[in-house]
RODREN-742243 format. One record per residue (C-alpha): residue in three letters; x negated, y negated, z. Coordinates in nm, 2 decimals. Layout:
<nodes>
<node Ala <X Y Z>> ...
</nodes>
This chain:
<nodes>
<node Met <0.03 0.07 -0.01>> <node Thr <-0.10 -0.31 -0.04>> <node Ala <-0.19 -0.60 0.17>> <node Gln <0.09 -0.91 0.27>> <node Ser <0.08 -1.24 0.41>> <node Ser <0.23 -1.24 0.73>> <node Asn <0.57 -1.43 0.64>> <node Asp <0.56 -1.18 0.35>> <node Cys <0.90 -0.89 0.33>> <node Ala <0.83 -0.83 0.77>> <node Pro <0.86 -0.50 0.88>> <node Arg <1.23 -0.39 0.90>> <node Val <1.30 -0.13 1.16>> <node Val <1.61 0.03 1.22>> <node Ser <1.69 0.29 1.57>> <node Met <1.92 0.46 1.57>> <node Gly <2.01 0.65 1.95>> <node Cys <1.91 0.51 2.27>> <node Arg <1.74 0.22 2.44>> <node Leu <1.38 0.37 2.41>> <node Asn <1.42 0.34 2.04>> <node Thr <1.47 -0.02 2.04>> <node Tyr <1.18 -0.08 2.29>> <node Glu <0.92 0.18 2.07>> <node Gly <1.07 0.01 1.78>> <node Glu <0.95 -0.34 1.84>> <node Val <0.58 -0.16 1.91>> <node Met <0.60 -0.05 1.54>> <node Arg <0.70 -0.35 1.44>> <node Ala <0.43 -0.48 1.53>> <node His <0.20 -0.20 1.44>> <node Ala <0.39 -0.24 1.02>> <node Arg <0.30 -0.62 1.06>> <node Asp <-0.04 -0.60 1.17>> <node Ala <-0.15 -0.34 0.90>> <node Gly <0.05 -0.54 0.64>> <node Ile <0.25 -0.27 0.47>> <node Ala <0.41 -0.45 0.21>> <node Asn <0.78 -0.41 0.33>> <node Ala <0.78 -0.18 0.52>> <node Ile <1.08 -0.02 0.66>> <node Ile <1.13 0.21 0.95>> <node Val <1.40 0.43 1.05>> <node Asn <1.36 0.53 1.42>> <node Thr <1.60 0.85 1.41>> <node Cys <1.78 1.08 1.70>> <node Ala <1.92 1.38 1.76>> <node Val <2.08 1.40 2.06>> <node Thr <2.31 1.64 1.82>> <node Lys <2.41 1.69 1.49>> <node Glu <2.59 1.39 1.37>> <node Ala <2.28 1.14 1.47>> <node Glu <2.09 1.38 1.25>> <node Arg <2.31 1.40 1.01>> <node Gln <2.30 0.97 1.05>> <node Gly <1.96 0.93 1.00>> <node Met <2.00 1.17 0.71>> <node Gln <2.24 0.85 0.54>> <node Ala <2.07 0.61 0.66>> <node Leu <1.76 0.68 0.50>> <node Arg <1.94 0.74 0.24>> <node Lys <2.07 0.47 0.18>> <node Leu <1.81 0.25 0.30>> <node Arg <1.62 0.39 -0.01>> <node Arg <1.91 0.31 -0.22>> <node Glu <1.91 -0.05 -0.13>> <node Asn <1.54 -0.13 -0.16>> <node Pro <1.36 0.08 -0.41>> <node Gly <1.05 -0.07 -0.35>> <node Ala <1.03 -0.08 0.04>> <node His <0.78 0.15 0.25>> <node Ile <0.99 0.35 0.40>> <node Ile <0.87 0.50 0.75>> <node Ala <1.08 0.79 0.87>> <node Thr <0.95 0.85 1.27>> <node Gly <1.16 0.98 1.60>> <node Cys <1.27 1.28 1.74>> <node Ala <1.51 1.42 1.47>> <node Val <1.13 1.37 1.28>> <node Gln <0.98 1.51 1.60>> <node Leu <1.20 1.82 1.57>> <node Asn <1.21 1.90 1.18>> <node Pro <0.86 1.69 1.03>> <node Ala <0.99 1.91 0.72>> <node Arg <1.27 1.80 0.65>> <node Tyr <1.19 1.47 0.61>> <node Ala <0.88 1.47 0.43>> <node Ala <1.11 1.66 0.18>> <node Met <1.31 1.42 0.13>> <node Pro <1.21 1.18 -0.19>> <node Glu <1.35 0.84 -0.02>> <node Val <1.06 0.88 0.27>> <node Asp <0.72 0.77 0.22>> <node Arg <0.59 0.91 0.53>> <node Val <0.66 1.07 0.81>> <node Leu <0.50 1.00 1.18>> <node Gly <0.63 1.18 1.50>> <node Asn <0.71 1.07 1.83>> <node Glu <0.32 1.04 1.98>> <node His <0.20 0.91 1.65>> <node Lys <0.46 0.65 1.55>> <node Met <0.31 0.42 1.94>> <node Lys <-0.05 0.43 1.81>> <node Ala <-0.12 0.09 1.49>> <node Glu <-0.40 0.38 1.38>> <node Ser <-0.13 0.52 1.16>> <node Phe <0.00 0.31 0.99>> <node Arg <-0.31 0.18 0.83>> <node Ile <-0.19 0.39 0.55>> <node Glu <-0.42 0.62 0.36>> <node Pro <-0.42 0.75 0.01>> <node Gly <-0.22 1.12 -0.02>> <node Glu <-0.15 1.09 0.37>> <node Lys <0.23 1.13 0.43>> <node Val <0.27 1.31 0.78>> <node Leu <0.20 1.26 1.07>> <node Val <0.29 1.47 1.33>> <node Ser <0.11 1.67 1.67>> <node Asp <0.28 1.87 1.89>> <node Ile <0.46 1.66 2.17>> <node Met <0.39 1.90 2.42>> <node Thr <0.03 1.87 2.44>> <node Val <0.08 1.51 2.51>> <node Arg <-0.03 1.39 2.90>> <node Glu <-0.01 0.99 2.89>> <node Thr <0.21 0.74 2.75>> <node Ala <-0.02 0.49 2.48>> <node Glu <-0.10 0.11 2.56>> <node His <0.07 -0.15 2.46>> <node Leu <0.26 -0.43 2.56>> <node Val <0.59 -0.57 2.31>> <node Glu <0.59 -0.93 2.35>> <node Gly <0.98 -0.99 2.23>> <node Phe <1.26 -0.87 2.07>> <node Asp <1.40 -0.93 1.73>> <node Gly <1.73 -1.01 1.77>> <node Arg <1.82 -1.02 2.14>> <node Thr <1.92 -1.15 2.43>> <node Arg <1.80 -0.90 2.66>> <node Ala <1.48 -0.76 2.67>> <node Phe <1.38 -0.31 2.73>> <node Val <1.07 -0.21 2.90>> <node Gln <0.99 0.17 2.90>> <node Val <0.84 0.30 3.21>> <node Gln <0.86 0.61 3.15>> <node Gln <0.85 0.92 2.87>> <node Gly <0.96 1.27 2.80>> <node Cys <1.11 1.50 3.12>> <node Asp <1.03 1.79 3.30>> <node His <1.39 1.87 3.32>> <node Arg <1.61 2.12 3.10>> <node Cys <1.90 2.15 3.05>> <node Thr <2.11 2.43 2.80>> <node Phe <2.26 2.18 2.59>> <node Cys <1.95 1.95 2.50>> <node Ile <1.66 1.92 2.28>> <node Ile <1.50 1.62 2.36>> <node Pro <1.26 1.76 2.60>> <node Phe <1.08 1.90 2.27>> <node Ala <1.13 1.60 2.09>> <node Arg <1.02 1.40 2.36>> <node Gly <0.75 1.57 2.56>> <node Asn <0.69 1.61 2.92>> <node Asn <0.73 1.34 3.18>> <node Arg <0.45 1.03 3.12>> <node Ser <0.55 0.76 3.37>> <node Val <0.34 0.38 3.23>> <node Pro <0.08 0.27 3.57>> <node Met <0.27 0.02 3.76>> <node Gly <0.05 -0.29 3.64>> <node Arg <0.12 -0.21 3.34>> <node Ile <0.48 -0.27 3.40>> <node Val <0.46 -0.61 3.55>> <node Gln <0.20 -0.71 3.27>> <node Glu <0.47 -0.64 3.03>> <node Val <0.72 -0.80 3.20>> <node Arg <0.57 -1.08 3.36>> <node Gly <0.47 -1.16 2.92>> <node Leu <0.88 -1.16 2.89>> <node Val <1.02 -1.37 3.11>> <node Ala <0.73 -1.63 3.00>> <node Ala <0.87 -1.56 2.67>> <node Gly <1.19 -1.64 2.83>> <node Tyr <1.33 -1.35 2.87>> <node Lys <1.62 -1.34 3.19>> <node Glu <1.71 -1.00 3.20>> <node Val <1.49 -0.73 3.15>> <node Val <1.65 -0.33 3.11>> <node Ile <1.41 -0.07 3.30>> <node Thr <1.45 0.23 2.98>> <node Gly <1.32 0.58 2.97>> <node Val <1.42 0.88 2.88>> <node Asp <1.44 1.03 3.25>> <node Ile <1.34 0.72 3.40>> <node Thr <1.48 0.87 3.83>> <node Gly <1.13 1.09 3.73>> <node Tyr <0.88 0.81 3.71>> <node Gly <0.53 0.81 3.94>> <node Gly <0.58 1.26 3.97>> <node Asp <0.24 1.23 3.75>> <node Leu <0.05 0.87 3.89>> <node Pro <-0.23 0.93 4.17>> <node Gly <0.01 0.89 4.50>> <node Thr <0.30 0.96 4.32>> <node Pro <0.56 0.62 4.33>> <node Ser <0.92 0.71 4.30>> <node Leu <1.11 0.48 4.09>> <node Gly <1.23 0.28 4.40>> <node Gln <0.91 0.20 4.49>> <node Met <0.80 0.11 4.12>> <node Leu <1.08 -0.14 4.08>> <node Arg <1.02 -0.32 4.43>> <node Arg <0.69 -0.33 4.38>> <node Leu <0.76 -0.41 4.05>> <node Leu <1.03 -0.81 4.18>> <node Met <0.78 -0.83 4.46>> <node Ala <0.56 -0.95 4.12>> <node Val <0.75 -1.14 3.91>> <node Pro <1.00 -1.31 4.09>> <node Glu <1.06 -1.61 3.84>> <node Leu <1.24 -1.28 3.71>> <node Pro <1.61 -1.31 3.75>> <node Arg <1.81 -0.98 3.62>> <node Leu <1.73 -0.61 3.63>> <node Arg <1.86 -0.37 3.43>> <node Leu <1.86 -0.05 3.48>> <node Ser <1.97 0.32 3.22>> <node Ser <2.07 0.62 3.26>> <node Leu <1.99 0.74 3.63>> <node Asp <1.98 1.10 3.76>> <node Pro <2.20 1.15 4.08>> <node Ala <1.96 1.40 4.20>> <node Glu <1.70 1.23 4.19>> <node Ala <1.79 0.84 4.34>> <node Asp <1.56 0.79 4.64>> <node Glu <1.60 0.62 4.89>> <node Asp <1.41 0.31 4.81>> <node Leu <1.57 0.25 4.49>> <node Phe <1.92 0.26 4.77>> <node Gly <1.74 0.01 4.96>> <node Leu <1.71 -0.25 4.69>> <node Ile <2.06 -0.19 4.55>> <node Ala <2.16 -0.34 4.92>> <node Asp <1.93 -0.60 4.94>> <node Glu <1.78 -0.72 4.58>> <node Pro <2.09 -0.94 4.42>> <node Arg <1.82 -0.96 4.10>> <node Leu <1.90 -0.59 4.04>> <node Met <2.20 -0.59 3.85>> <node Pro <2.53 -0.38 4.01>> <node His <2.61 -0.19 3.64>> <node Phe <2.47 0.17 3.73>> <node His <2.53 0.43 3.43>> <node Ile <2.51 0.82 3.60>> <node Ser <2.38 1.12 3.36>> <node Ala <2.60 1.38 3.50>> <node Gln <2.74 1.53 3.16>> <node Ala <3.02 1.79 3.34>> <node Gly <3.25 1.74 3.63>> <node Asp <3.28 2.10 3.76>> <node Asp <3.07 2.33 3.91>> <node Met <3.04 2.61 3.69>> <node Ile <2.96 2.38 3.41>> <node Leu <2.68 2.16 3.59>> <node Lys <2.55 2.51 3.65>> <node Arg <2.56 2.70 3.31>> <node Met <2.40 2.33 3.21>> <node Lys <2.16 2.39 3.47>> <node Arg <2.14 2.02 3.55>> <node Arg <2.08 1.96 3.97>> <node His <2.32 1.77 4.08>> <node Ser <2.71 1.90 4.16>> <node Arg <3.03 1.75 4.12>> <node Ala <3.02 1.60 4.47>> <node Asp <2.64 1.43 4.44>> <node Val <2.81 1.28 4.18>> <node Ile <3.15 1.12 4.37>> <node Ala <2.85 1.11 4.70>> <node Phe <2.63 0.90 4.48>> <node Cys <2.87 0.67 4.38>> <node Asp <3.02 0.62 4.74>> <node Arg <2.68 0.63 4.89>> <node Val <2.66 0.28 4.59>> <node Arg <2.95 0.15 4.64>> <node Ala <2.92 0.14 5.08>> <node Leu <2.60 -0.09 5.00>> <node Arg <2.70 -0.30 4.68>> <node Pro <3.10 -0.31 4.71>> <node Asp <3.10 -0.44 4.34>> <node Ala <2.93 -0.16 4.19>> <node Val <3.05 -0.01 3.89>> <node Phe <2.95 0.27 3.75>> <node Gly <2.91 0.46 3.43>> <node Ala <2.89 0.85 3.28>> <node Asp <2.75 1.00 3.07>> <node Leu <3.03 1.31 3.00>> <node Ile <3.01 1.61 2.75>> <node Ala <3.34 1.75 2.63>> <node Gly <3.37 2.09 2.55>> <node Phe <2.98 2.28 2.68>> <node Pro <3.05 2.64 2.58>> <node Thr <3.27 2.84 2.84>> <node Glu <3.44 2.55 2.90>> <node Asp <3.80 2.61 2.98>> <node Glu <4.10 2.38 2.99>> <node Thr <4.10 2.41 3.42>> <node Met <3.67 2.29 3.40>> <node Phe <3.78 2.01 3.16>> <node Gln <4.04 1.89 3.43>> <node Asn <3.76 1.87 3.65>> <node Ser <3.56 1.68 3.41>> <node Leu <3.86 1.41 3.38>> <node Ala <3.99 1.42 3.75>> <node Leu <3.64 1.27 3.77>> <node Val <3.66 0.99 3.70>> <node Asp <3.92 0.93 3.95>> <node Asp <3.76 1.01 4.21>> <node Ala <3.39 0.93 4.17>> <node Gly <3.59 0.55 4.01>> <node Leu <3.37 0.53 3.64>> <node Ser <3.45 0.25 3.45>> <node Met <3.22 0.32 3.16>> <node Leu <3.19 0.63 2.98>> <node His <2.98 0.77 2.66>> <node Val <3.23 1.08 2.57>> <node Phe <3.01 1.35 2.38>> <node Pro <3.11 1.62 2.20>> <node Tyr <2.97 1.88 2.27>> <node Ser <2.69 1.99 1.93>> <node Ile <2.50 2.25 1.92>> <node Arg <2.18 2.20 1.93>> <node Gln <1.97 2.53 1.78>> <node Gly <1.65 2.66 2.01>> <node Thr <1.83 2.57 2.34>> <node Pro <2.00 2.83 2.58>> <node Ala <2.36 2.67 2.55>> <node Ala <2.37 2.74 2.16>> <node Arg <2.40 3.10 2.21>> <node Met <2.65 3.12 2.52>> <node Pro <3.01 3.12 2.34>> <node Gln <3.14 2.80 2.21>> <node Val <3.47 2.65 2.26>> <node Asn <3.69 2.56 1.93>> <node Gly <3.60 2.27 1.78>> <node Ala <3.89 2.12 1.73>> <node Val <3.96 2.16 2.10>> <node Ile <3.57 1.99 2.16>> <node Lys <3.77 1.69 1.93>> <node Glu <4.08 1.71 2.18>> <node Arg <3.88 1.75 2.50>> <node Ala <3.67 1.41 2.38>> <node Gly <3.97 1.25 2.25>> <node Arg <4.21 1.30 2.60>> <node Leu <3.82 1.16 2.82>> <node Arg <3.75 0.88 2.63>> <node Ala <4.15 0.79 2.65>> <node Lys <4.11 0.85 2.98>> <node Gly <3.80 0.62 2.96>> <node Ala <3.94 0.32 2.82>> <node Glu <4.22 0.36 3.10>> <node Ala <3.96 0.33 3.36>> <node Leu <3.76 0.02 3.19>> <node Ala <4.13 -0.18 3.07>> <node Arg <4.16 -0.13 3.51>> <node Cys <3.79 -0.26 3.60>> <node Leu <3.84 -0.59 3.35>> <node Ala <4.14 -0.64 3.55>> <node Ser <4.01 -0.66 3.82>> <node Gln <3.74 -0.92 3.77>> <node Ile <4.04 -1.17 3.67>> <node Gly <4.01 -1.44 3.86>> <node Lys <3.66 -1.42 3.92>> <node His <3.36 -1.60 3.89>> <node Val <3.07 -1.45 3.81>> <node Ser <2.71 -1.50 3.60>> <node Val <2.73 -1.41 3.24>> <node Leu <2.36 -1.34 2.96>> <node Met <2.47 -1.49 2.64>> <node Glu <2.40 -1.35 2.32>> <node Lys <2.59 -1.52 2.03>> <node Asp <2.96 -1.63 1.94>> <node Gly <3.03 -1.75 2.27>> <node Arg <3.03 -1.40 2.40>> <node Gly <2.77 -1.22 2.65>> <node His <2.78 -0.94 2.95>> <node Ser <2.85 -0.95 3.31>> <node Glu <2.65 -0.85 3.61>> <node His <2.84 -0.58 3.58>> <node Tyr <2.76 -0.49 3.21>> <node Leu <3.10 -0.64 3.13>> <node Pro <3.17 -0.77 2.76>> <node Ile <3.29 -1.14 2.80>> <node Asp <3.42 -1.38 2.52>> <node Leu <3.36 -1.77 2.66>> <node Gly <3.54 -1.87 2.30>> <node Glu <3.43 -2.18 2.20>> <node Ala <3.14 -2.26 2.50>> <node Asp <2.86 -2.44 2.46>> <node Ala <2.57 -2.17 2.53>> <node Leu <2.20 -2.11 2.45>> <node Ala <2.18 -1.72 2.37>> <node Gly <1.93 -1.60 2.65>> <node Ser <2.08 -1.82 2.90>> <node Ile <2.23 -1.77 3.20>> <node Val <2.55 -1.96 3.28>> <node Ala <2.83 -1.95 3.52>> <node Ala <3.16 -1.85 3.40>> <node His <3.54 -1.83 3.53>> <node Ile <3.73 -1.49 3.41>> <node Val <4.08 -1.57 3.30>> <node Gly <4.20 -1.28 3.13>> <node Thr <4.10 -0.97 2.96>> <node Ala <4.17 -0.95 2.55>> <node Asp <4.05 -0.61 2.34>> <node Ser <3.86 -0.40 2.53>> <node Arg <3.66 -0.76 2.72>> <node Leu <3.66 -1.06 2.99>> <node Thr <3.78 -1.34 2.89>> <node Gly <3.66 -1.70 3.05>> <node Arg <3.59 -2.08 3.03>> <node Leu <3.28 -2.23 3.14>> 
</nodes>
């Protein structure tokens, strides 16, 4: 490829799936820009479900049709799991595995070298990098760990991401300081399994210990938000922060996956139904205004109607307000793929019922906010998110994207809060 000026055909990144992909996308954008790859388009794929993989393939084909002269790079979890499939695509110029995509040298194109994918299970450290900003976003994402040491029976992601690898605390502090200096007022802590943070570091610091030190080291950071939490790994320092640190936002997303104990056991999860409820109850006692979200899978193998009803009831029993519902998807190579499967139509119907239940719970949560005053991180077109990560529309409010404003909630519309400054 030929070199380009820094302003000519700036690298474009399409990040699919999780927030960690969004973070990695900014690292890759900088690598491609610094390498001078002309007209680069990087597609960071997801493999959490078959549908996610299909969407990634579809995106690559569409991008090639719309950008015939672009240098298209395919990377991410789906690519890591099946590099030959993507290398065979005529739409793709280069294939990078999850280890190589975070290295600057991987973007220095060599003639005839199309595929760079290594054994992710042999990787022991996270790559050193600092992200300076996030294109078109008002909140920043900071990776604190990679990979996962657990082996849930439905999940293929550890084989795409490798085992747990934590980022040293000093590096996290350095990155957050830089982002705050660049104007970001909210940072989201992200990773594959953030509650597994620190087990591989000297002294084995916990997630809560790292967060406490981070907030002490960067007092100028207004808002800190957490991505998905495993209720089996929440540590005492984390609960202490929930109780006494107002800069830690009161929205907690739980990797629950199911609300039936037998299904949780067959998933090889380390928590029970009661543990999810106990986690929410304890957090709510410490932070009465806390709002909870959760990941839930519909139609896991062997799930019958009674088991499904337990998951449905978990929404009320734990007080969940925001659901991410996943119809069970077979991932070849996982133990769950060999279990007795639920009929596809039943899976779809159960996912629909879970989503409907989630919509009802969200509507109640939004209604409970009417009349309250909230702090809103503004995005664009007069919209933003409150401390509880509830979307809000402030109409024609004159507020800059990225600023934090005080707003009064006056109603709800289209699954959003409405308010005024």
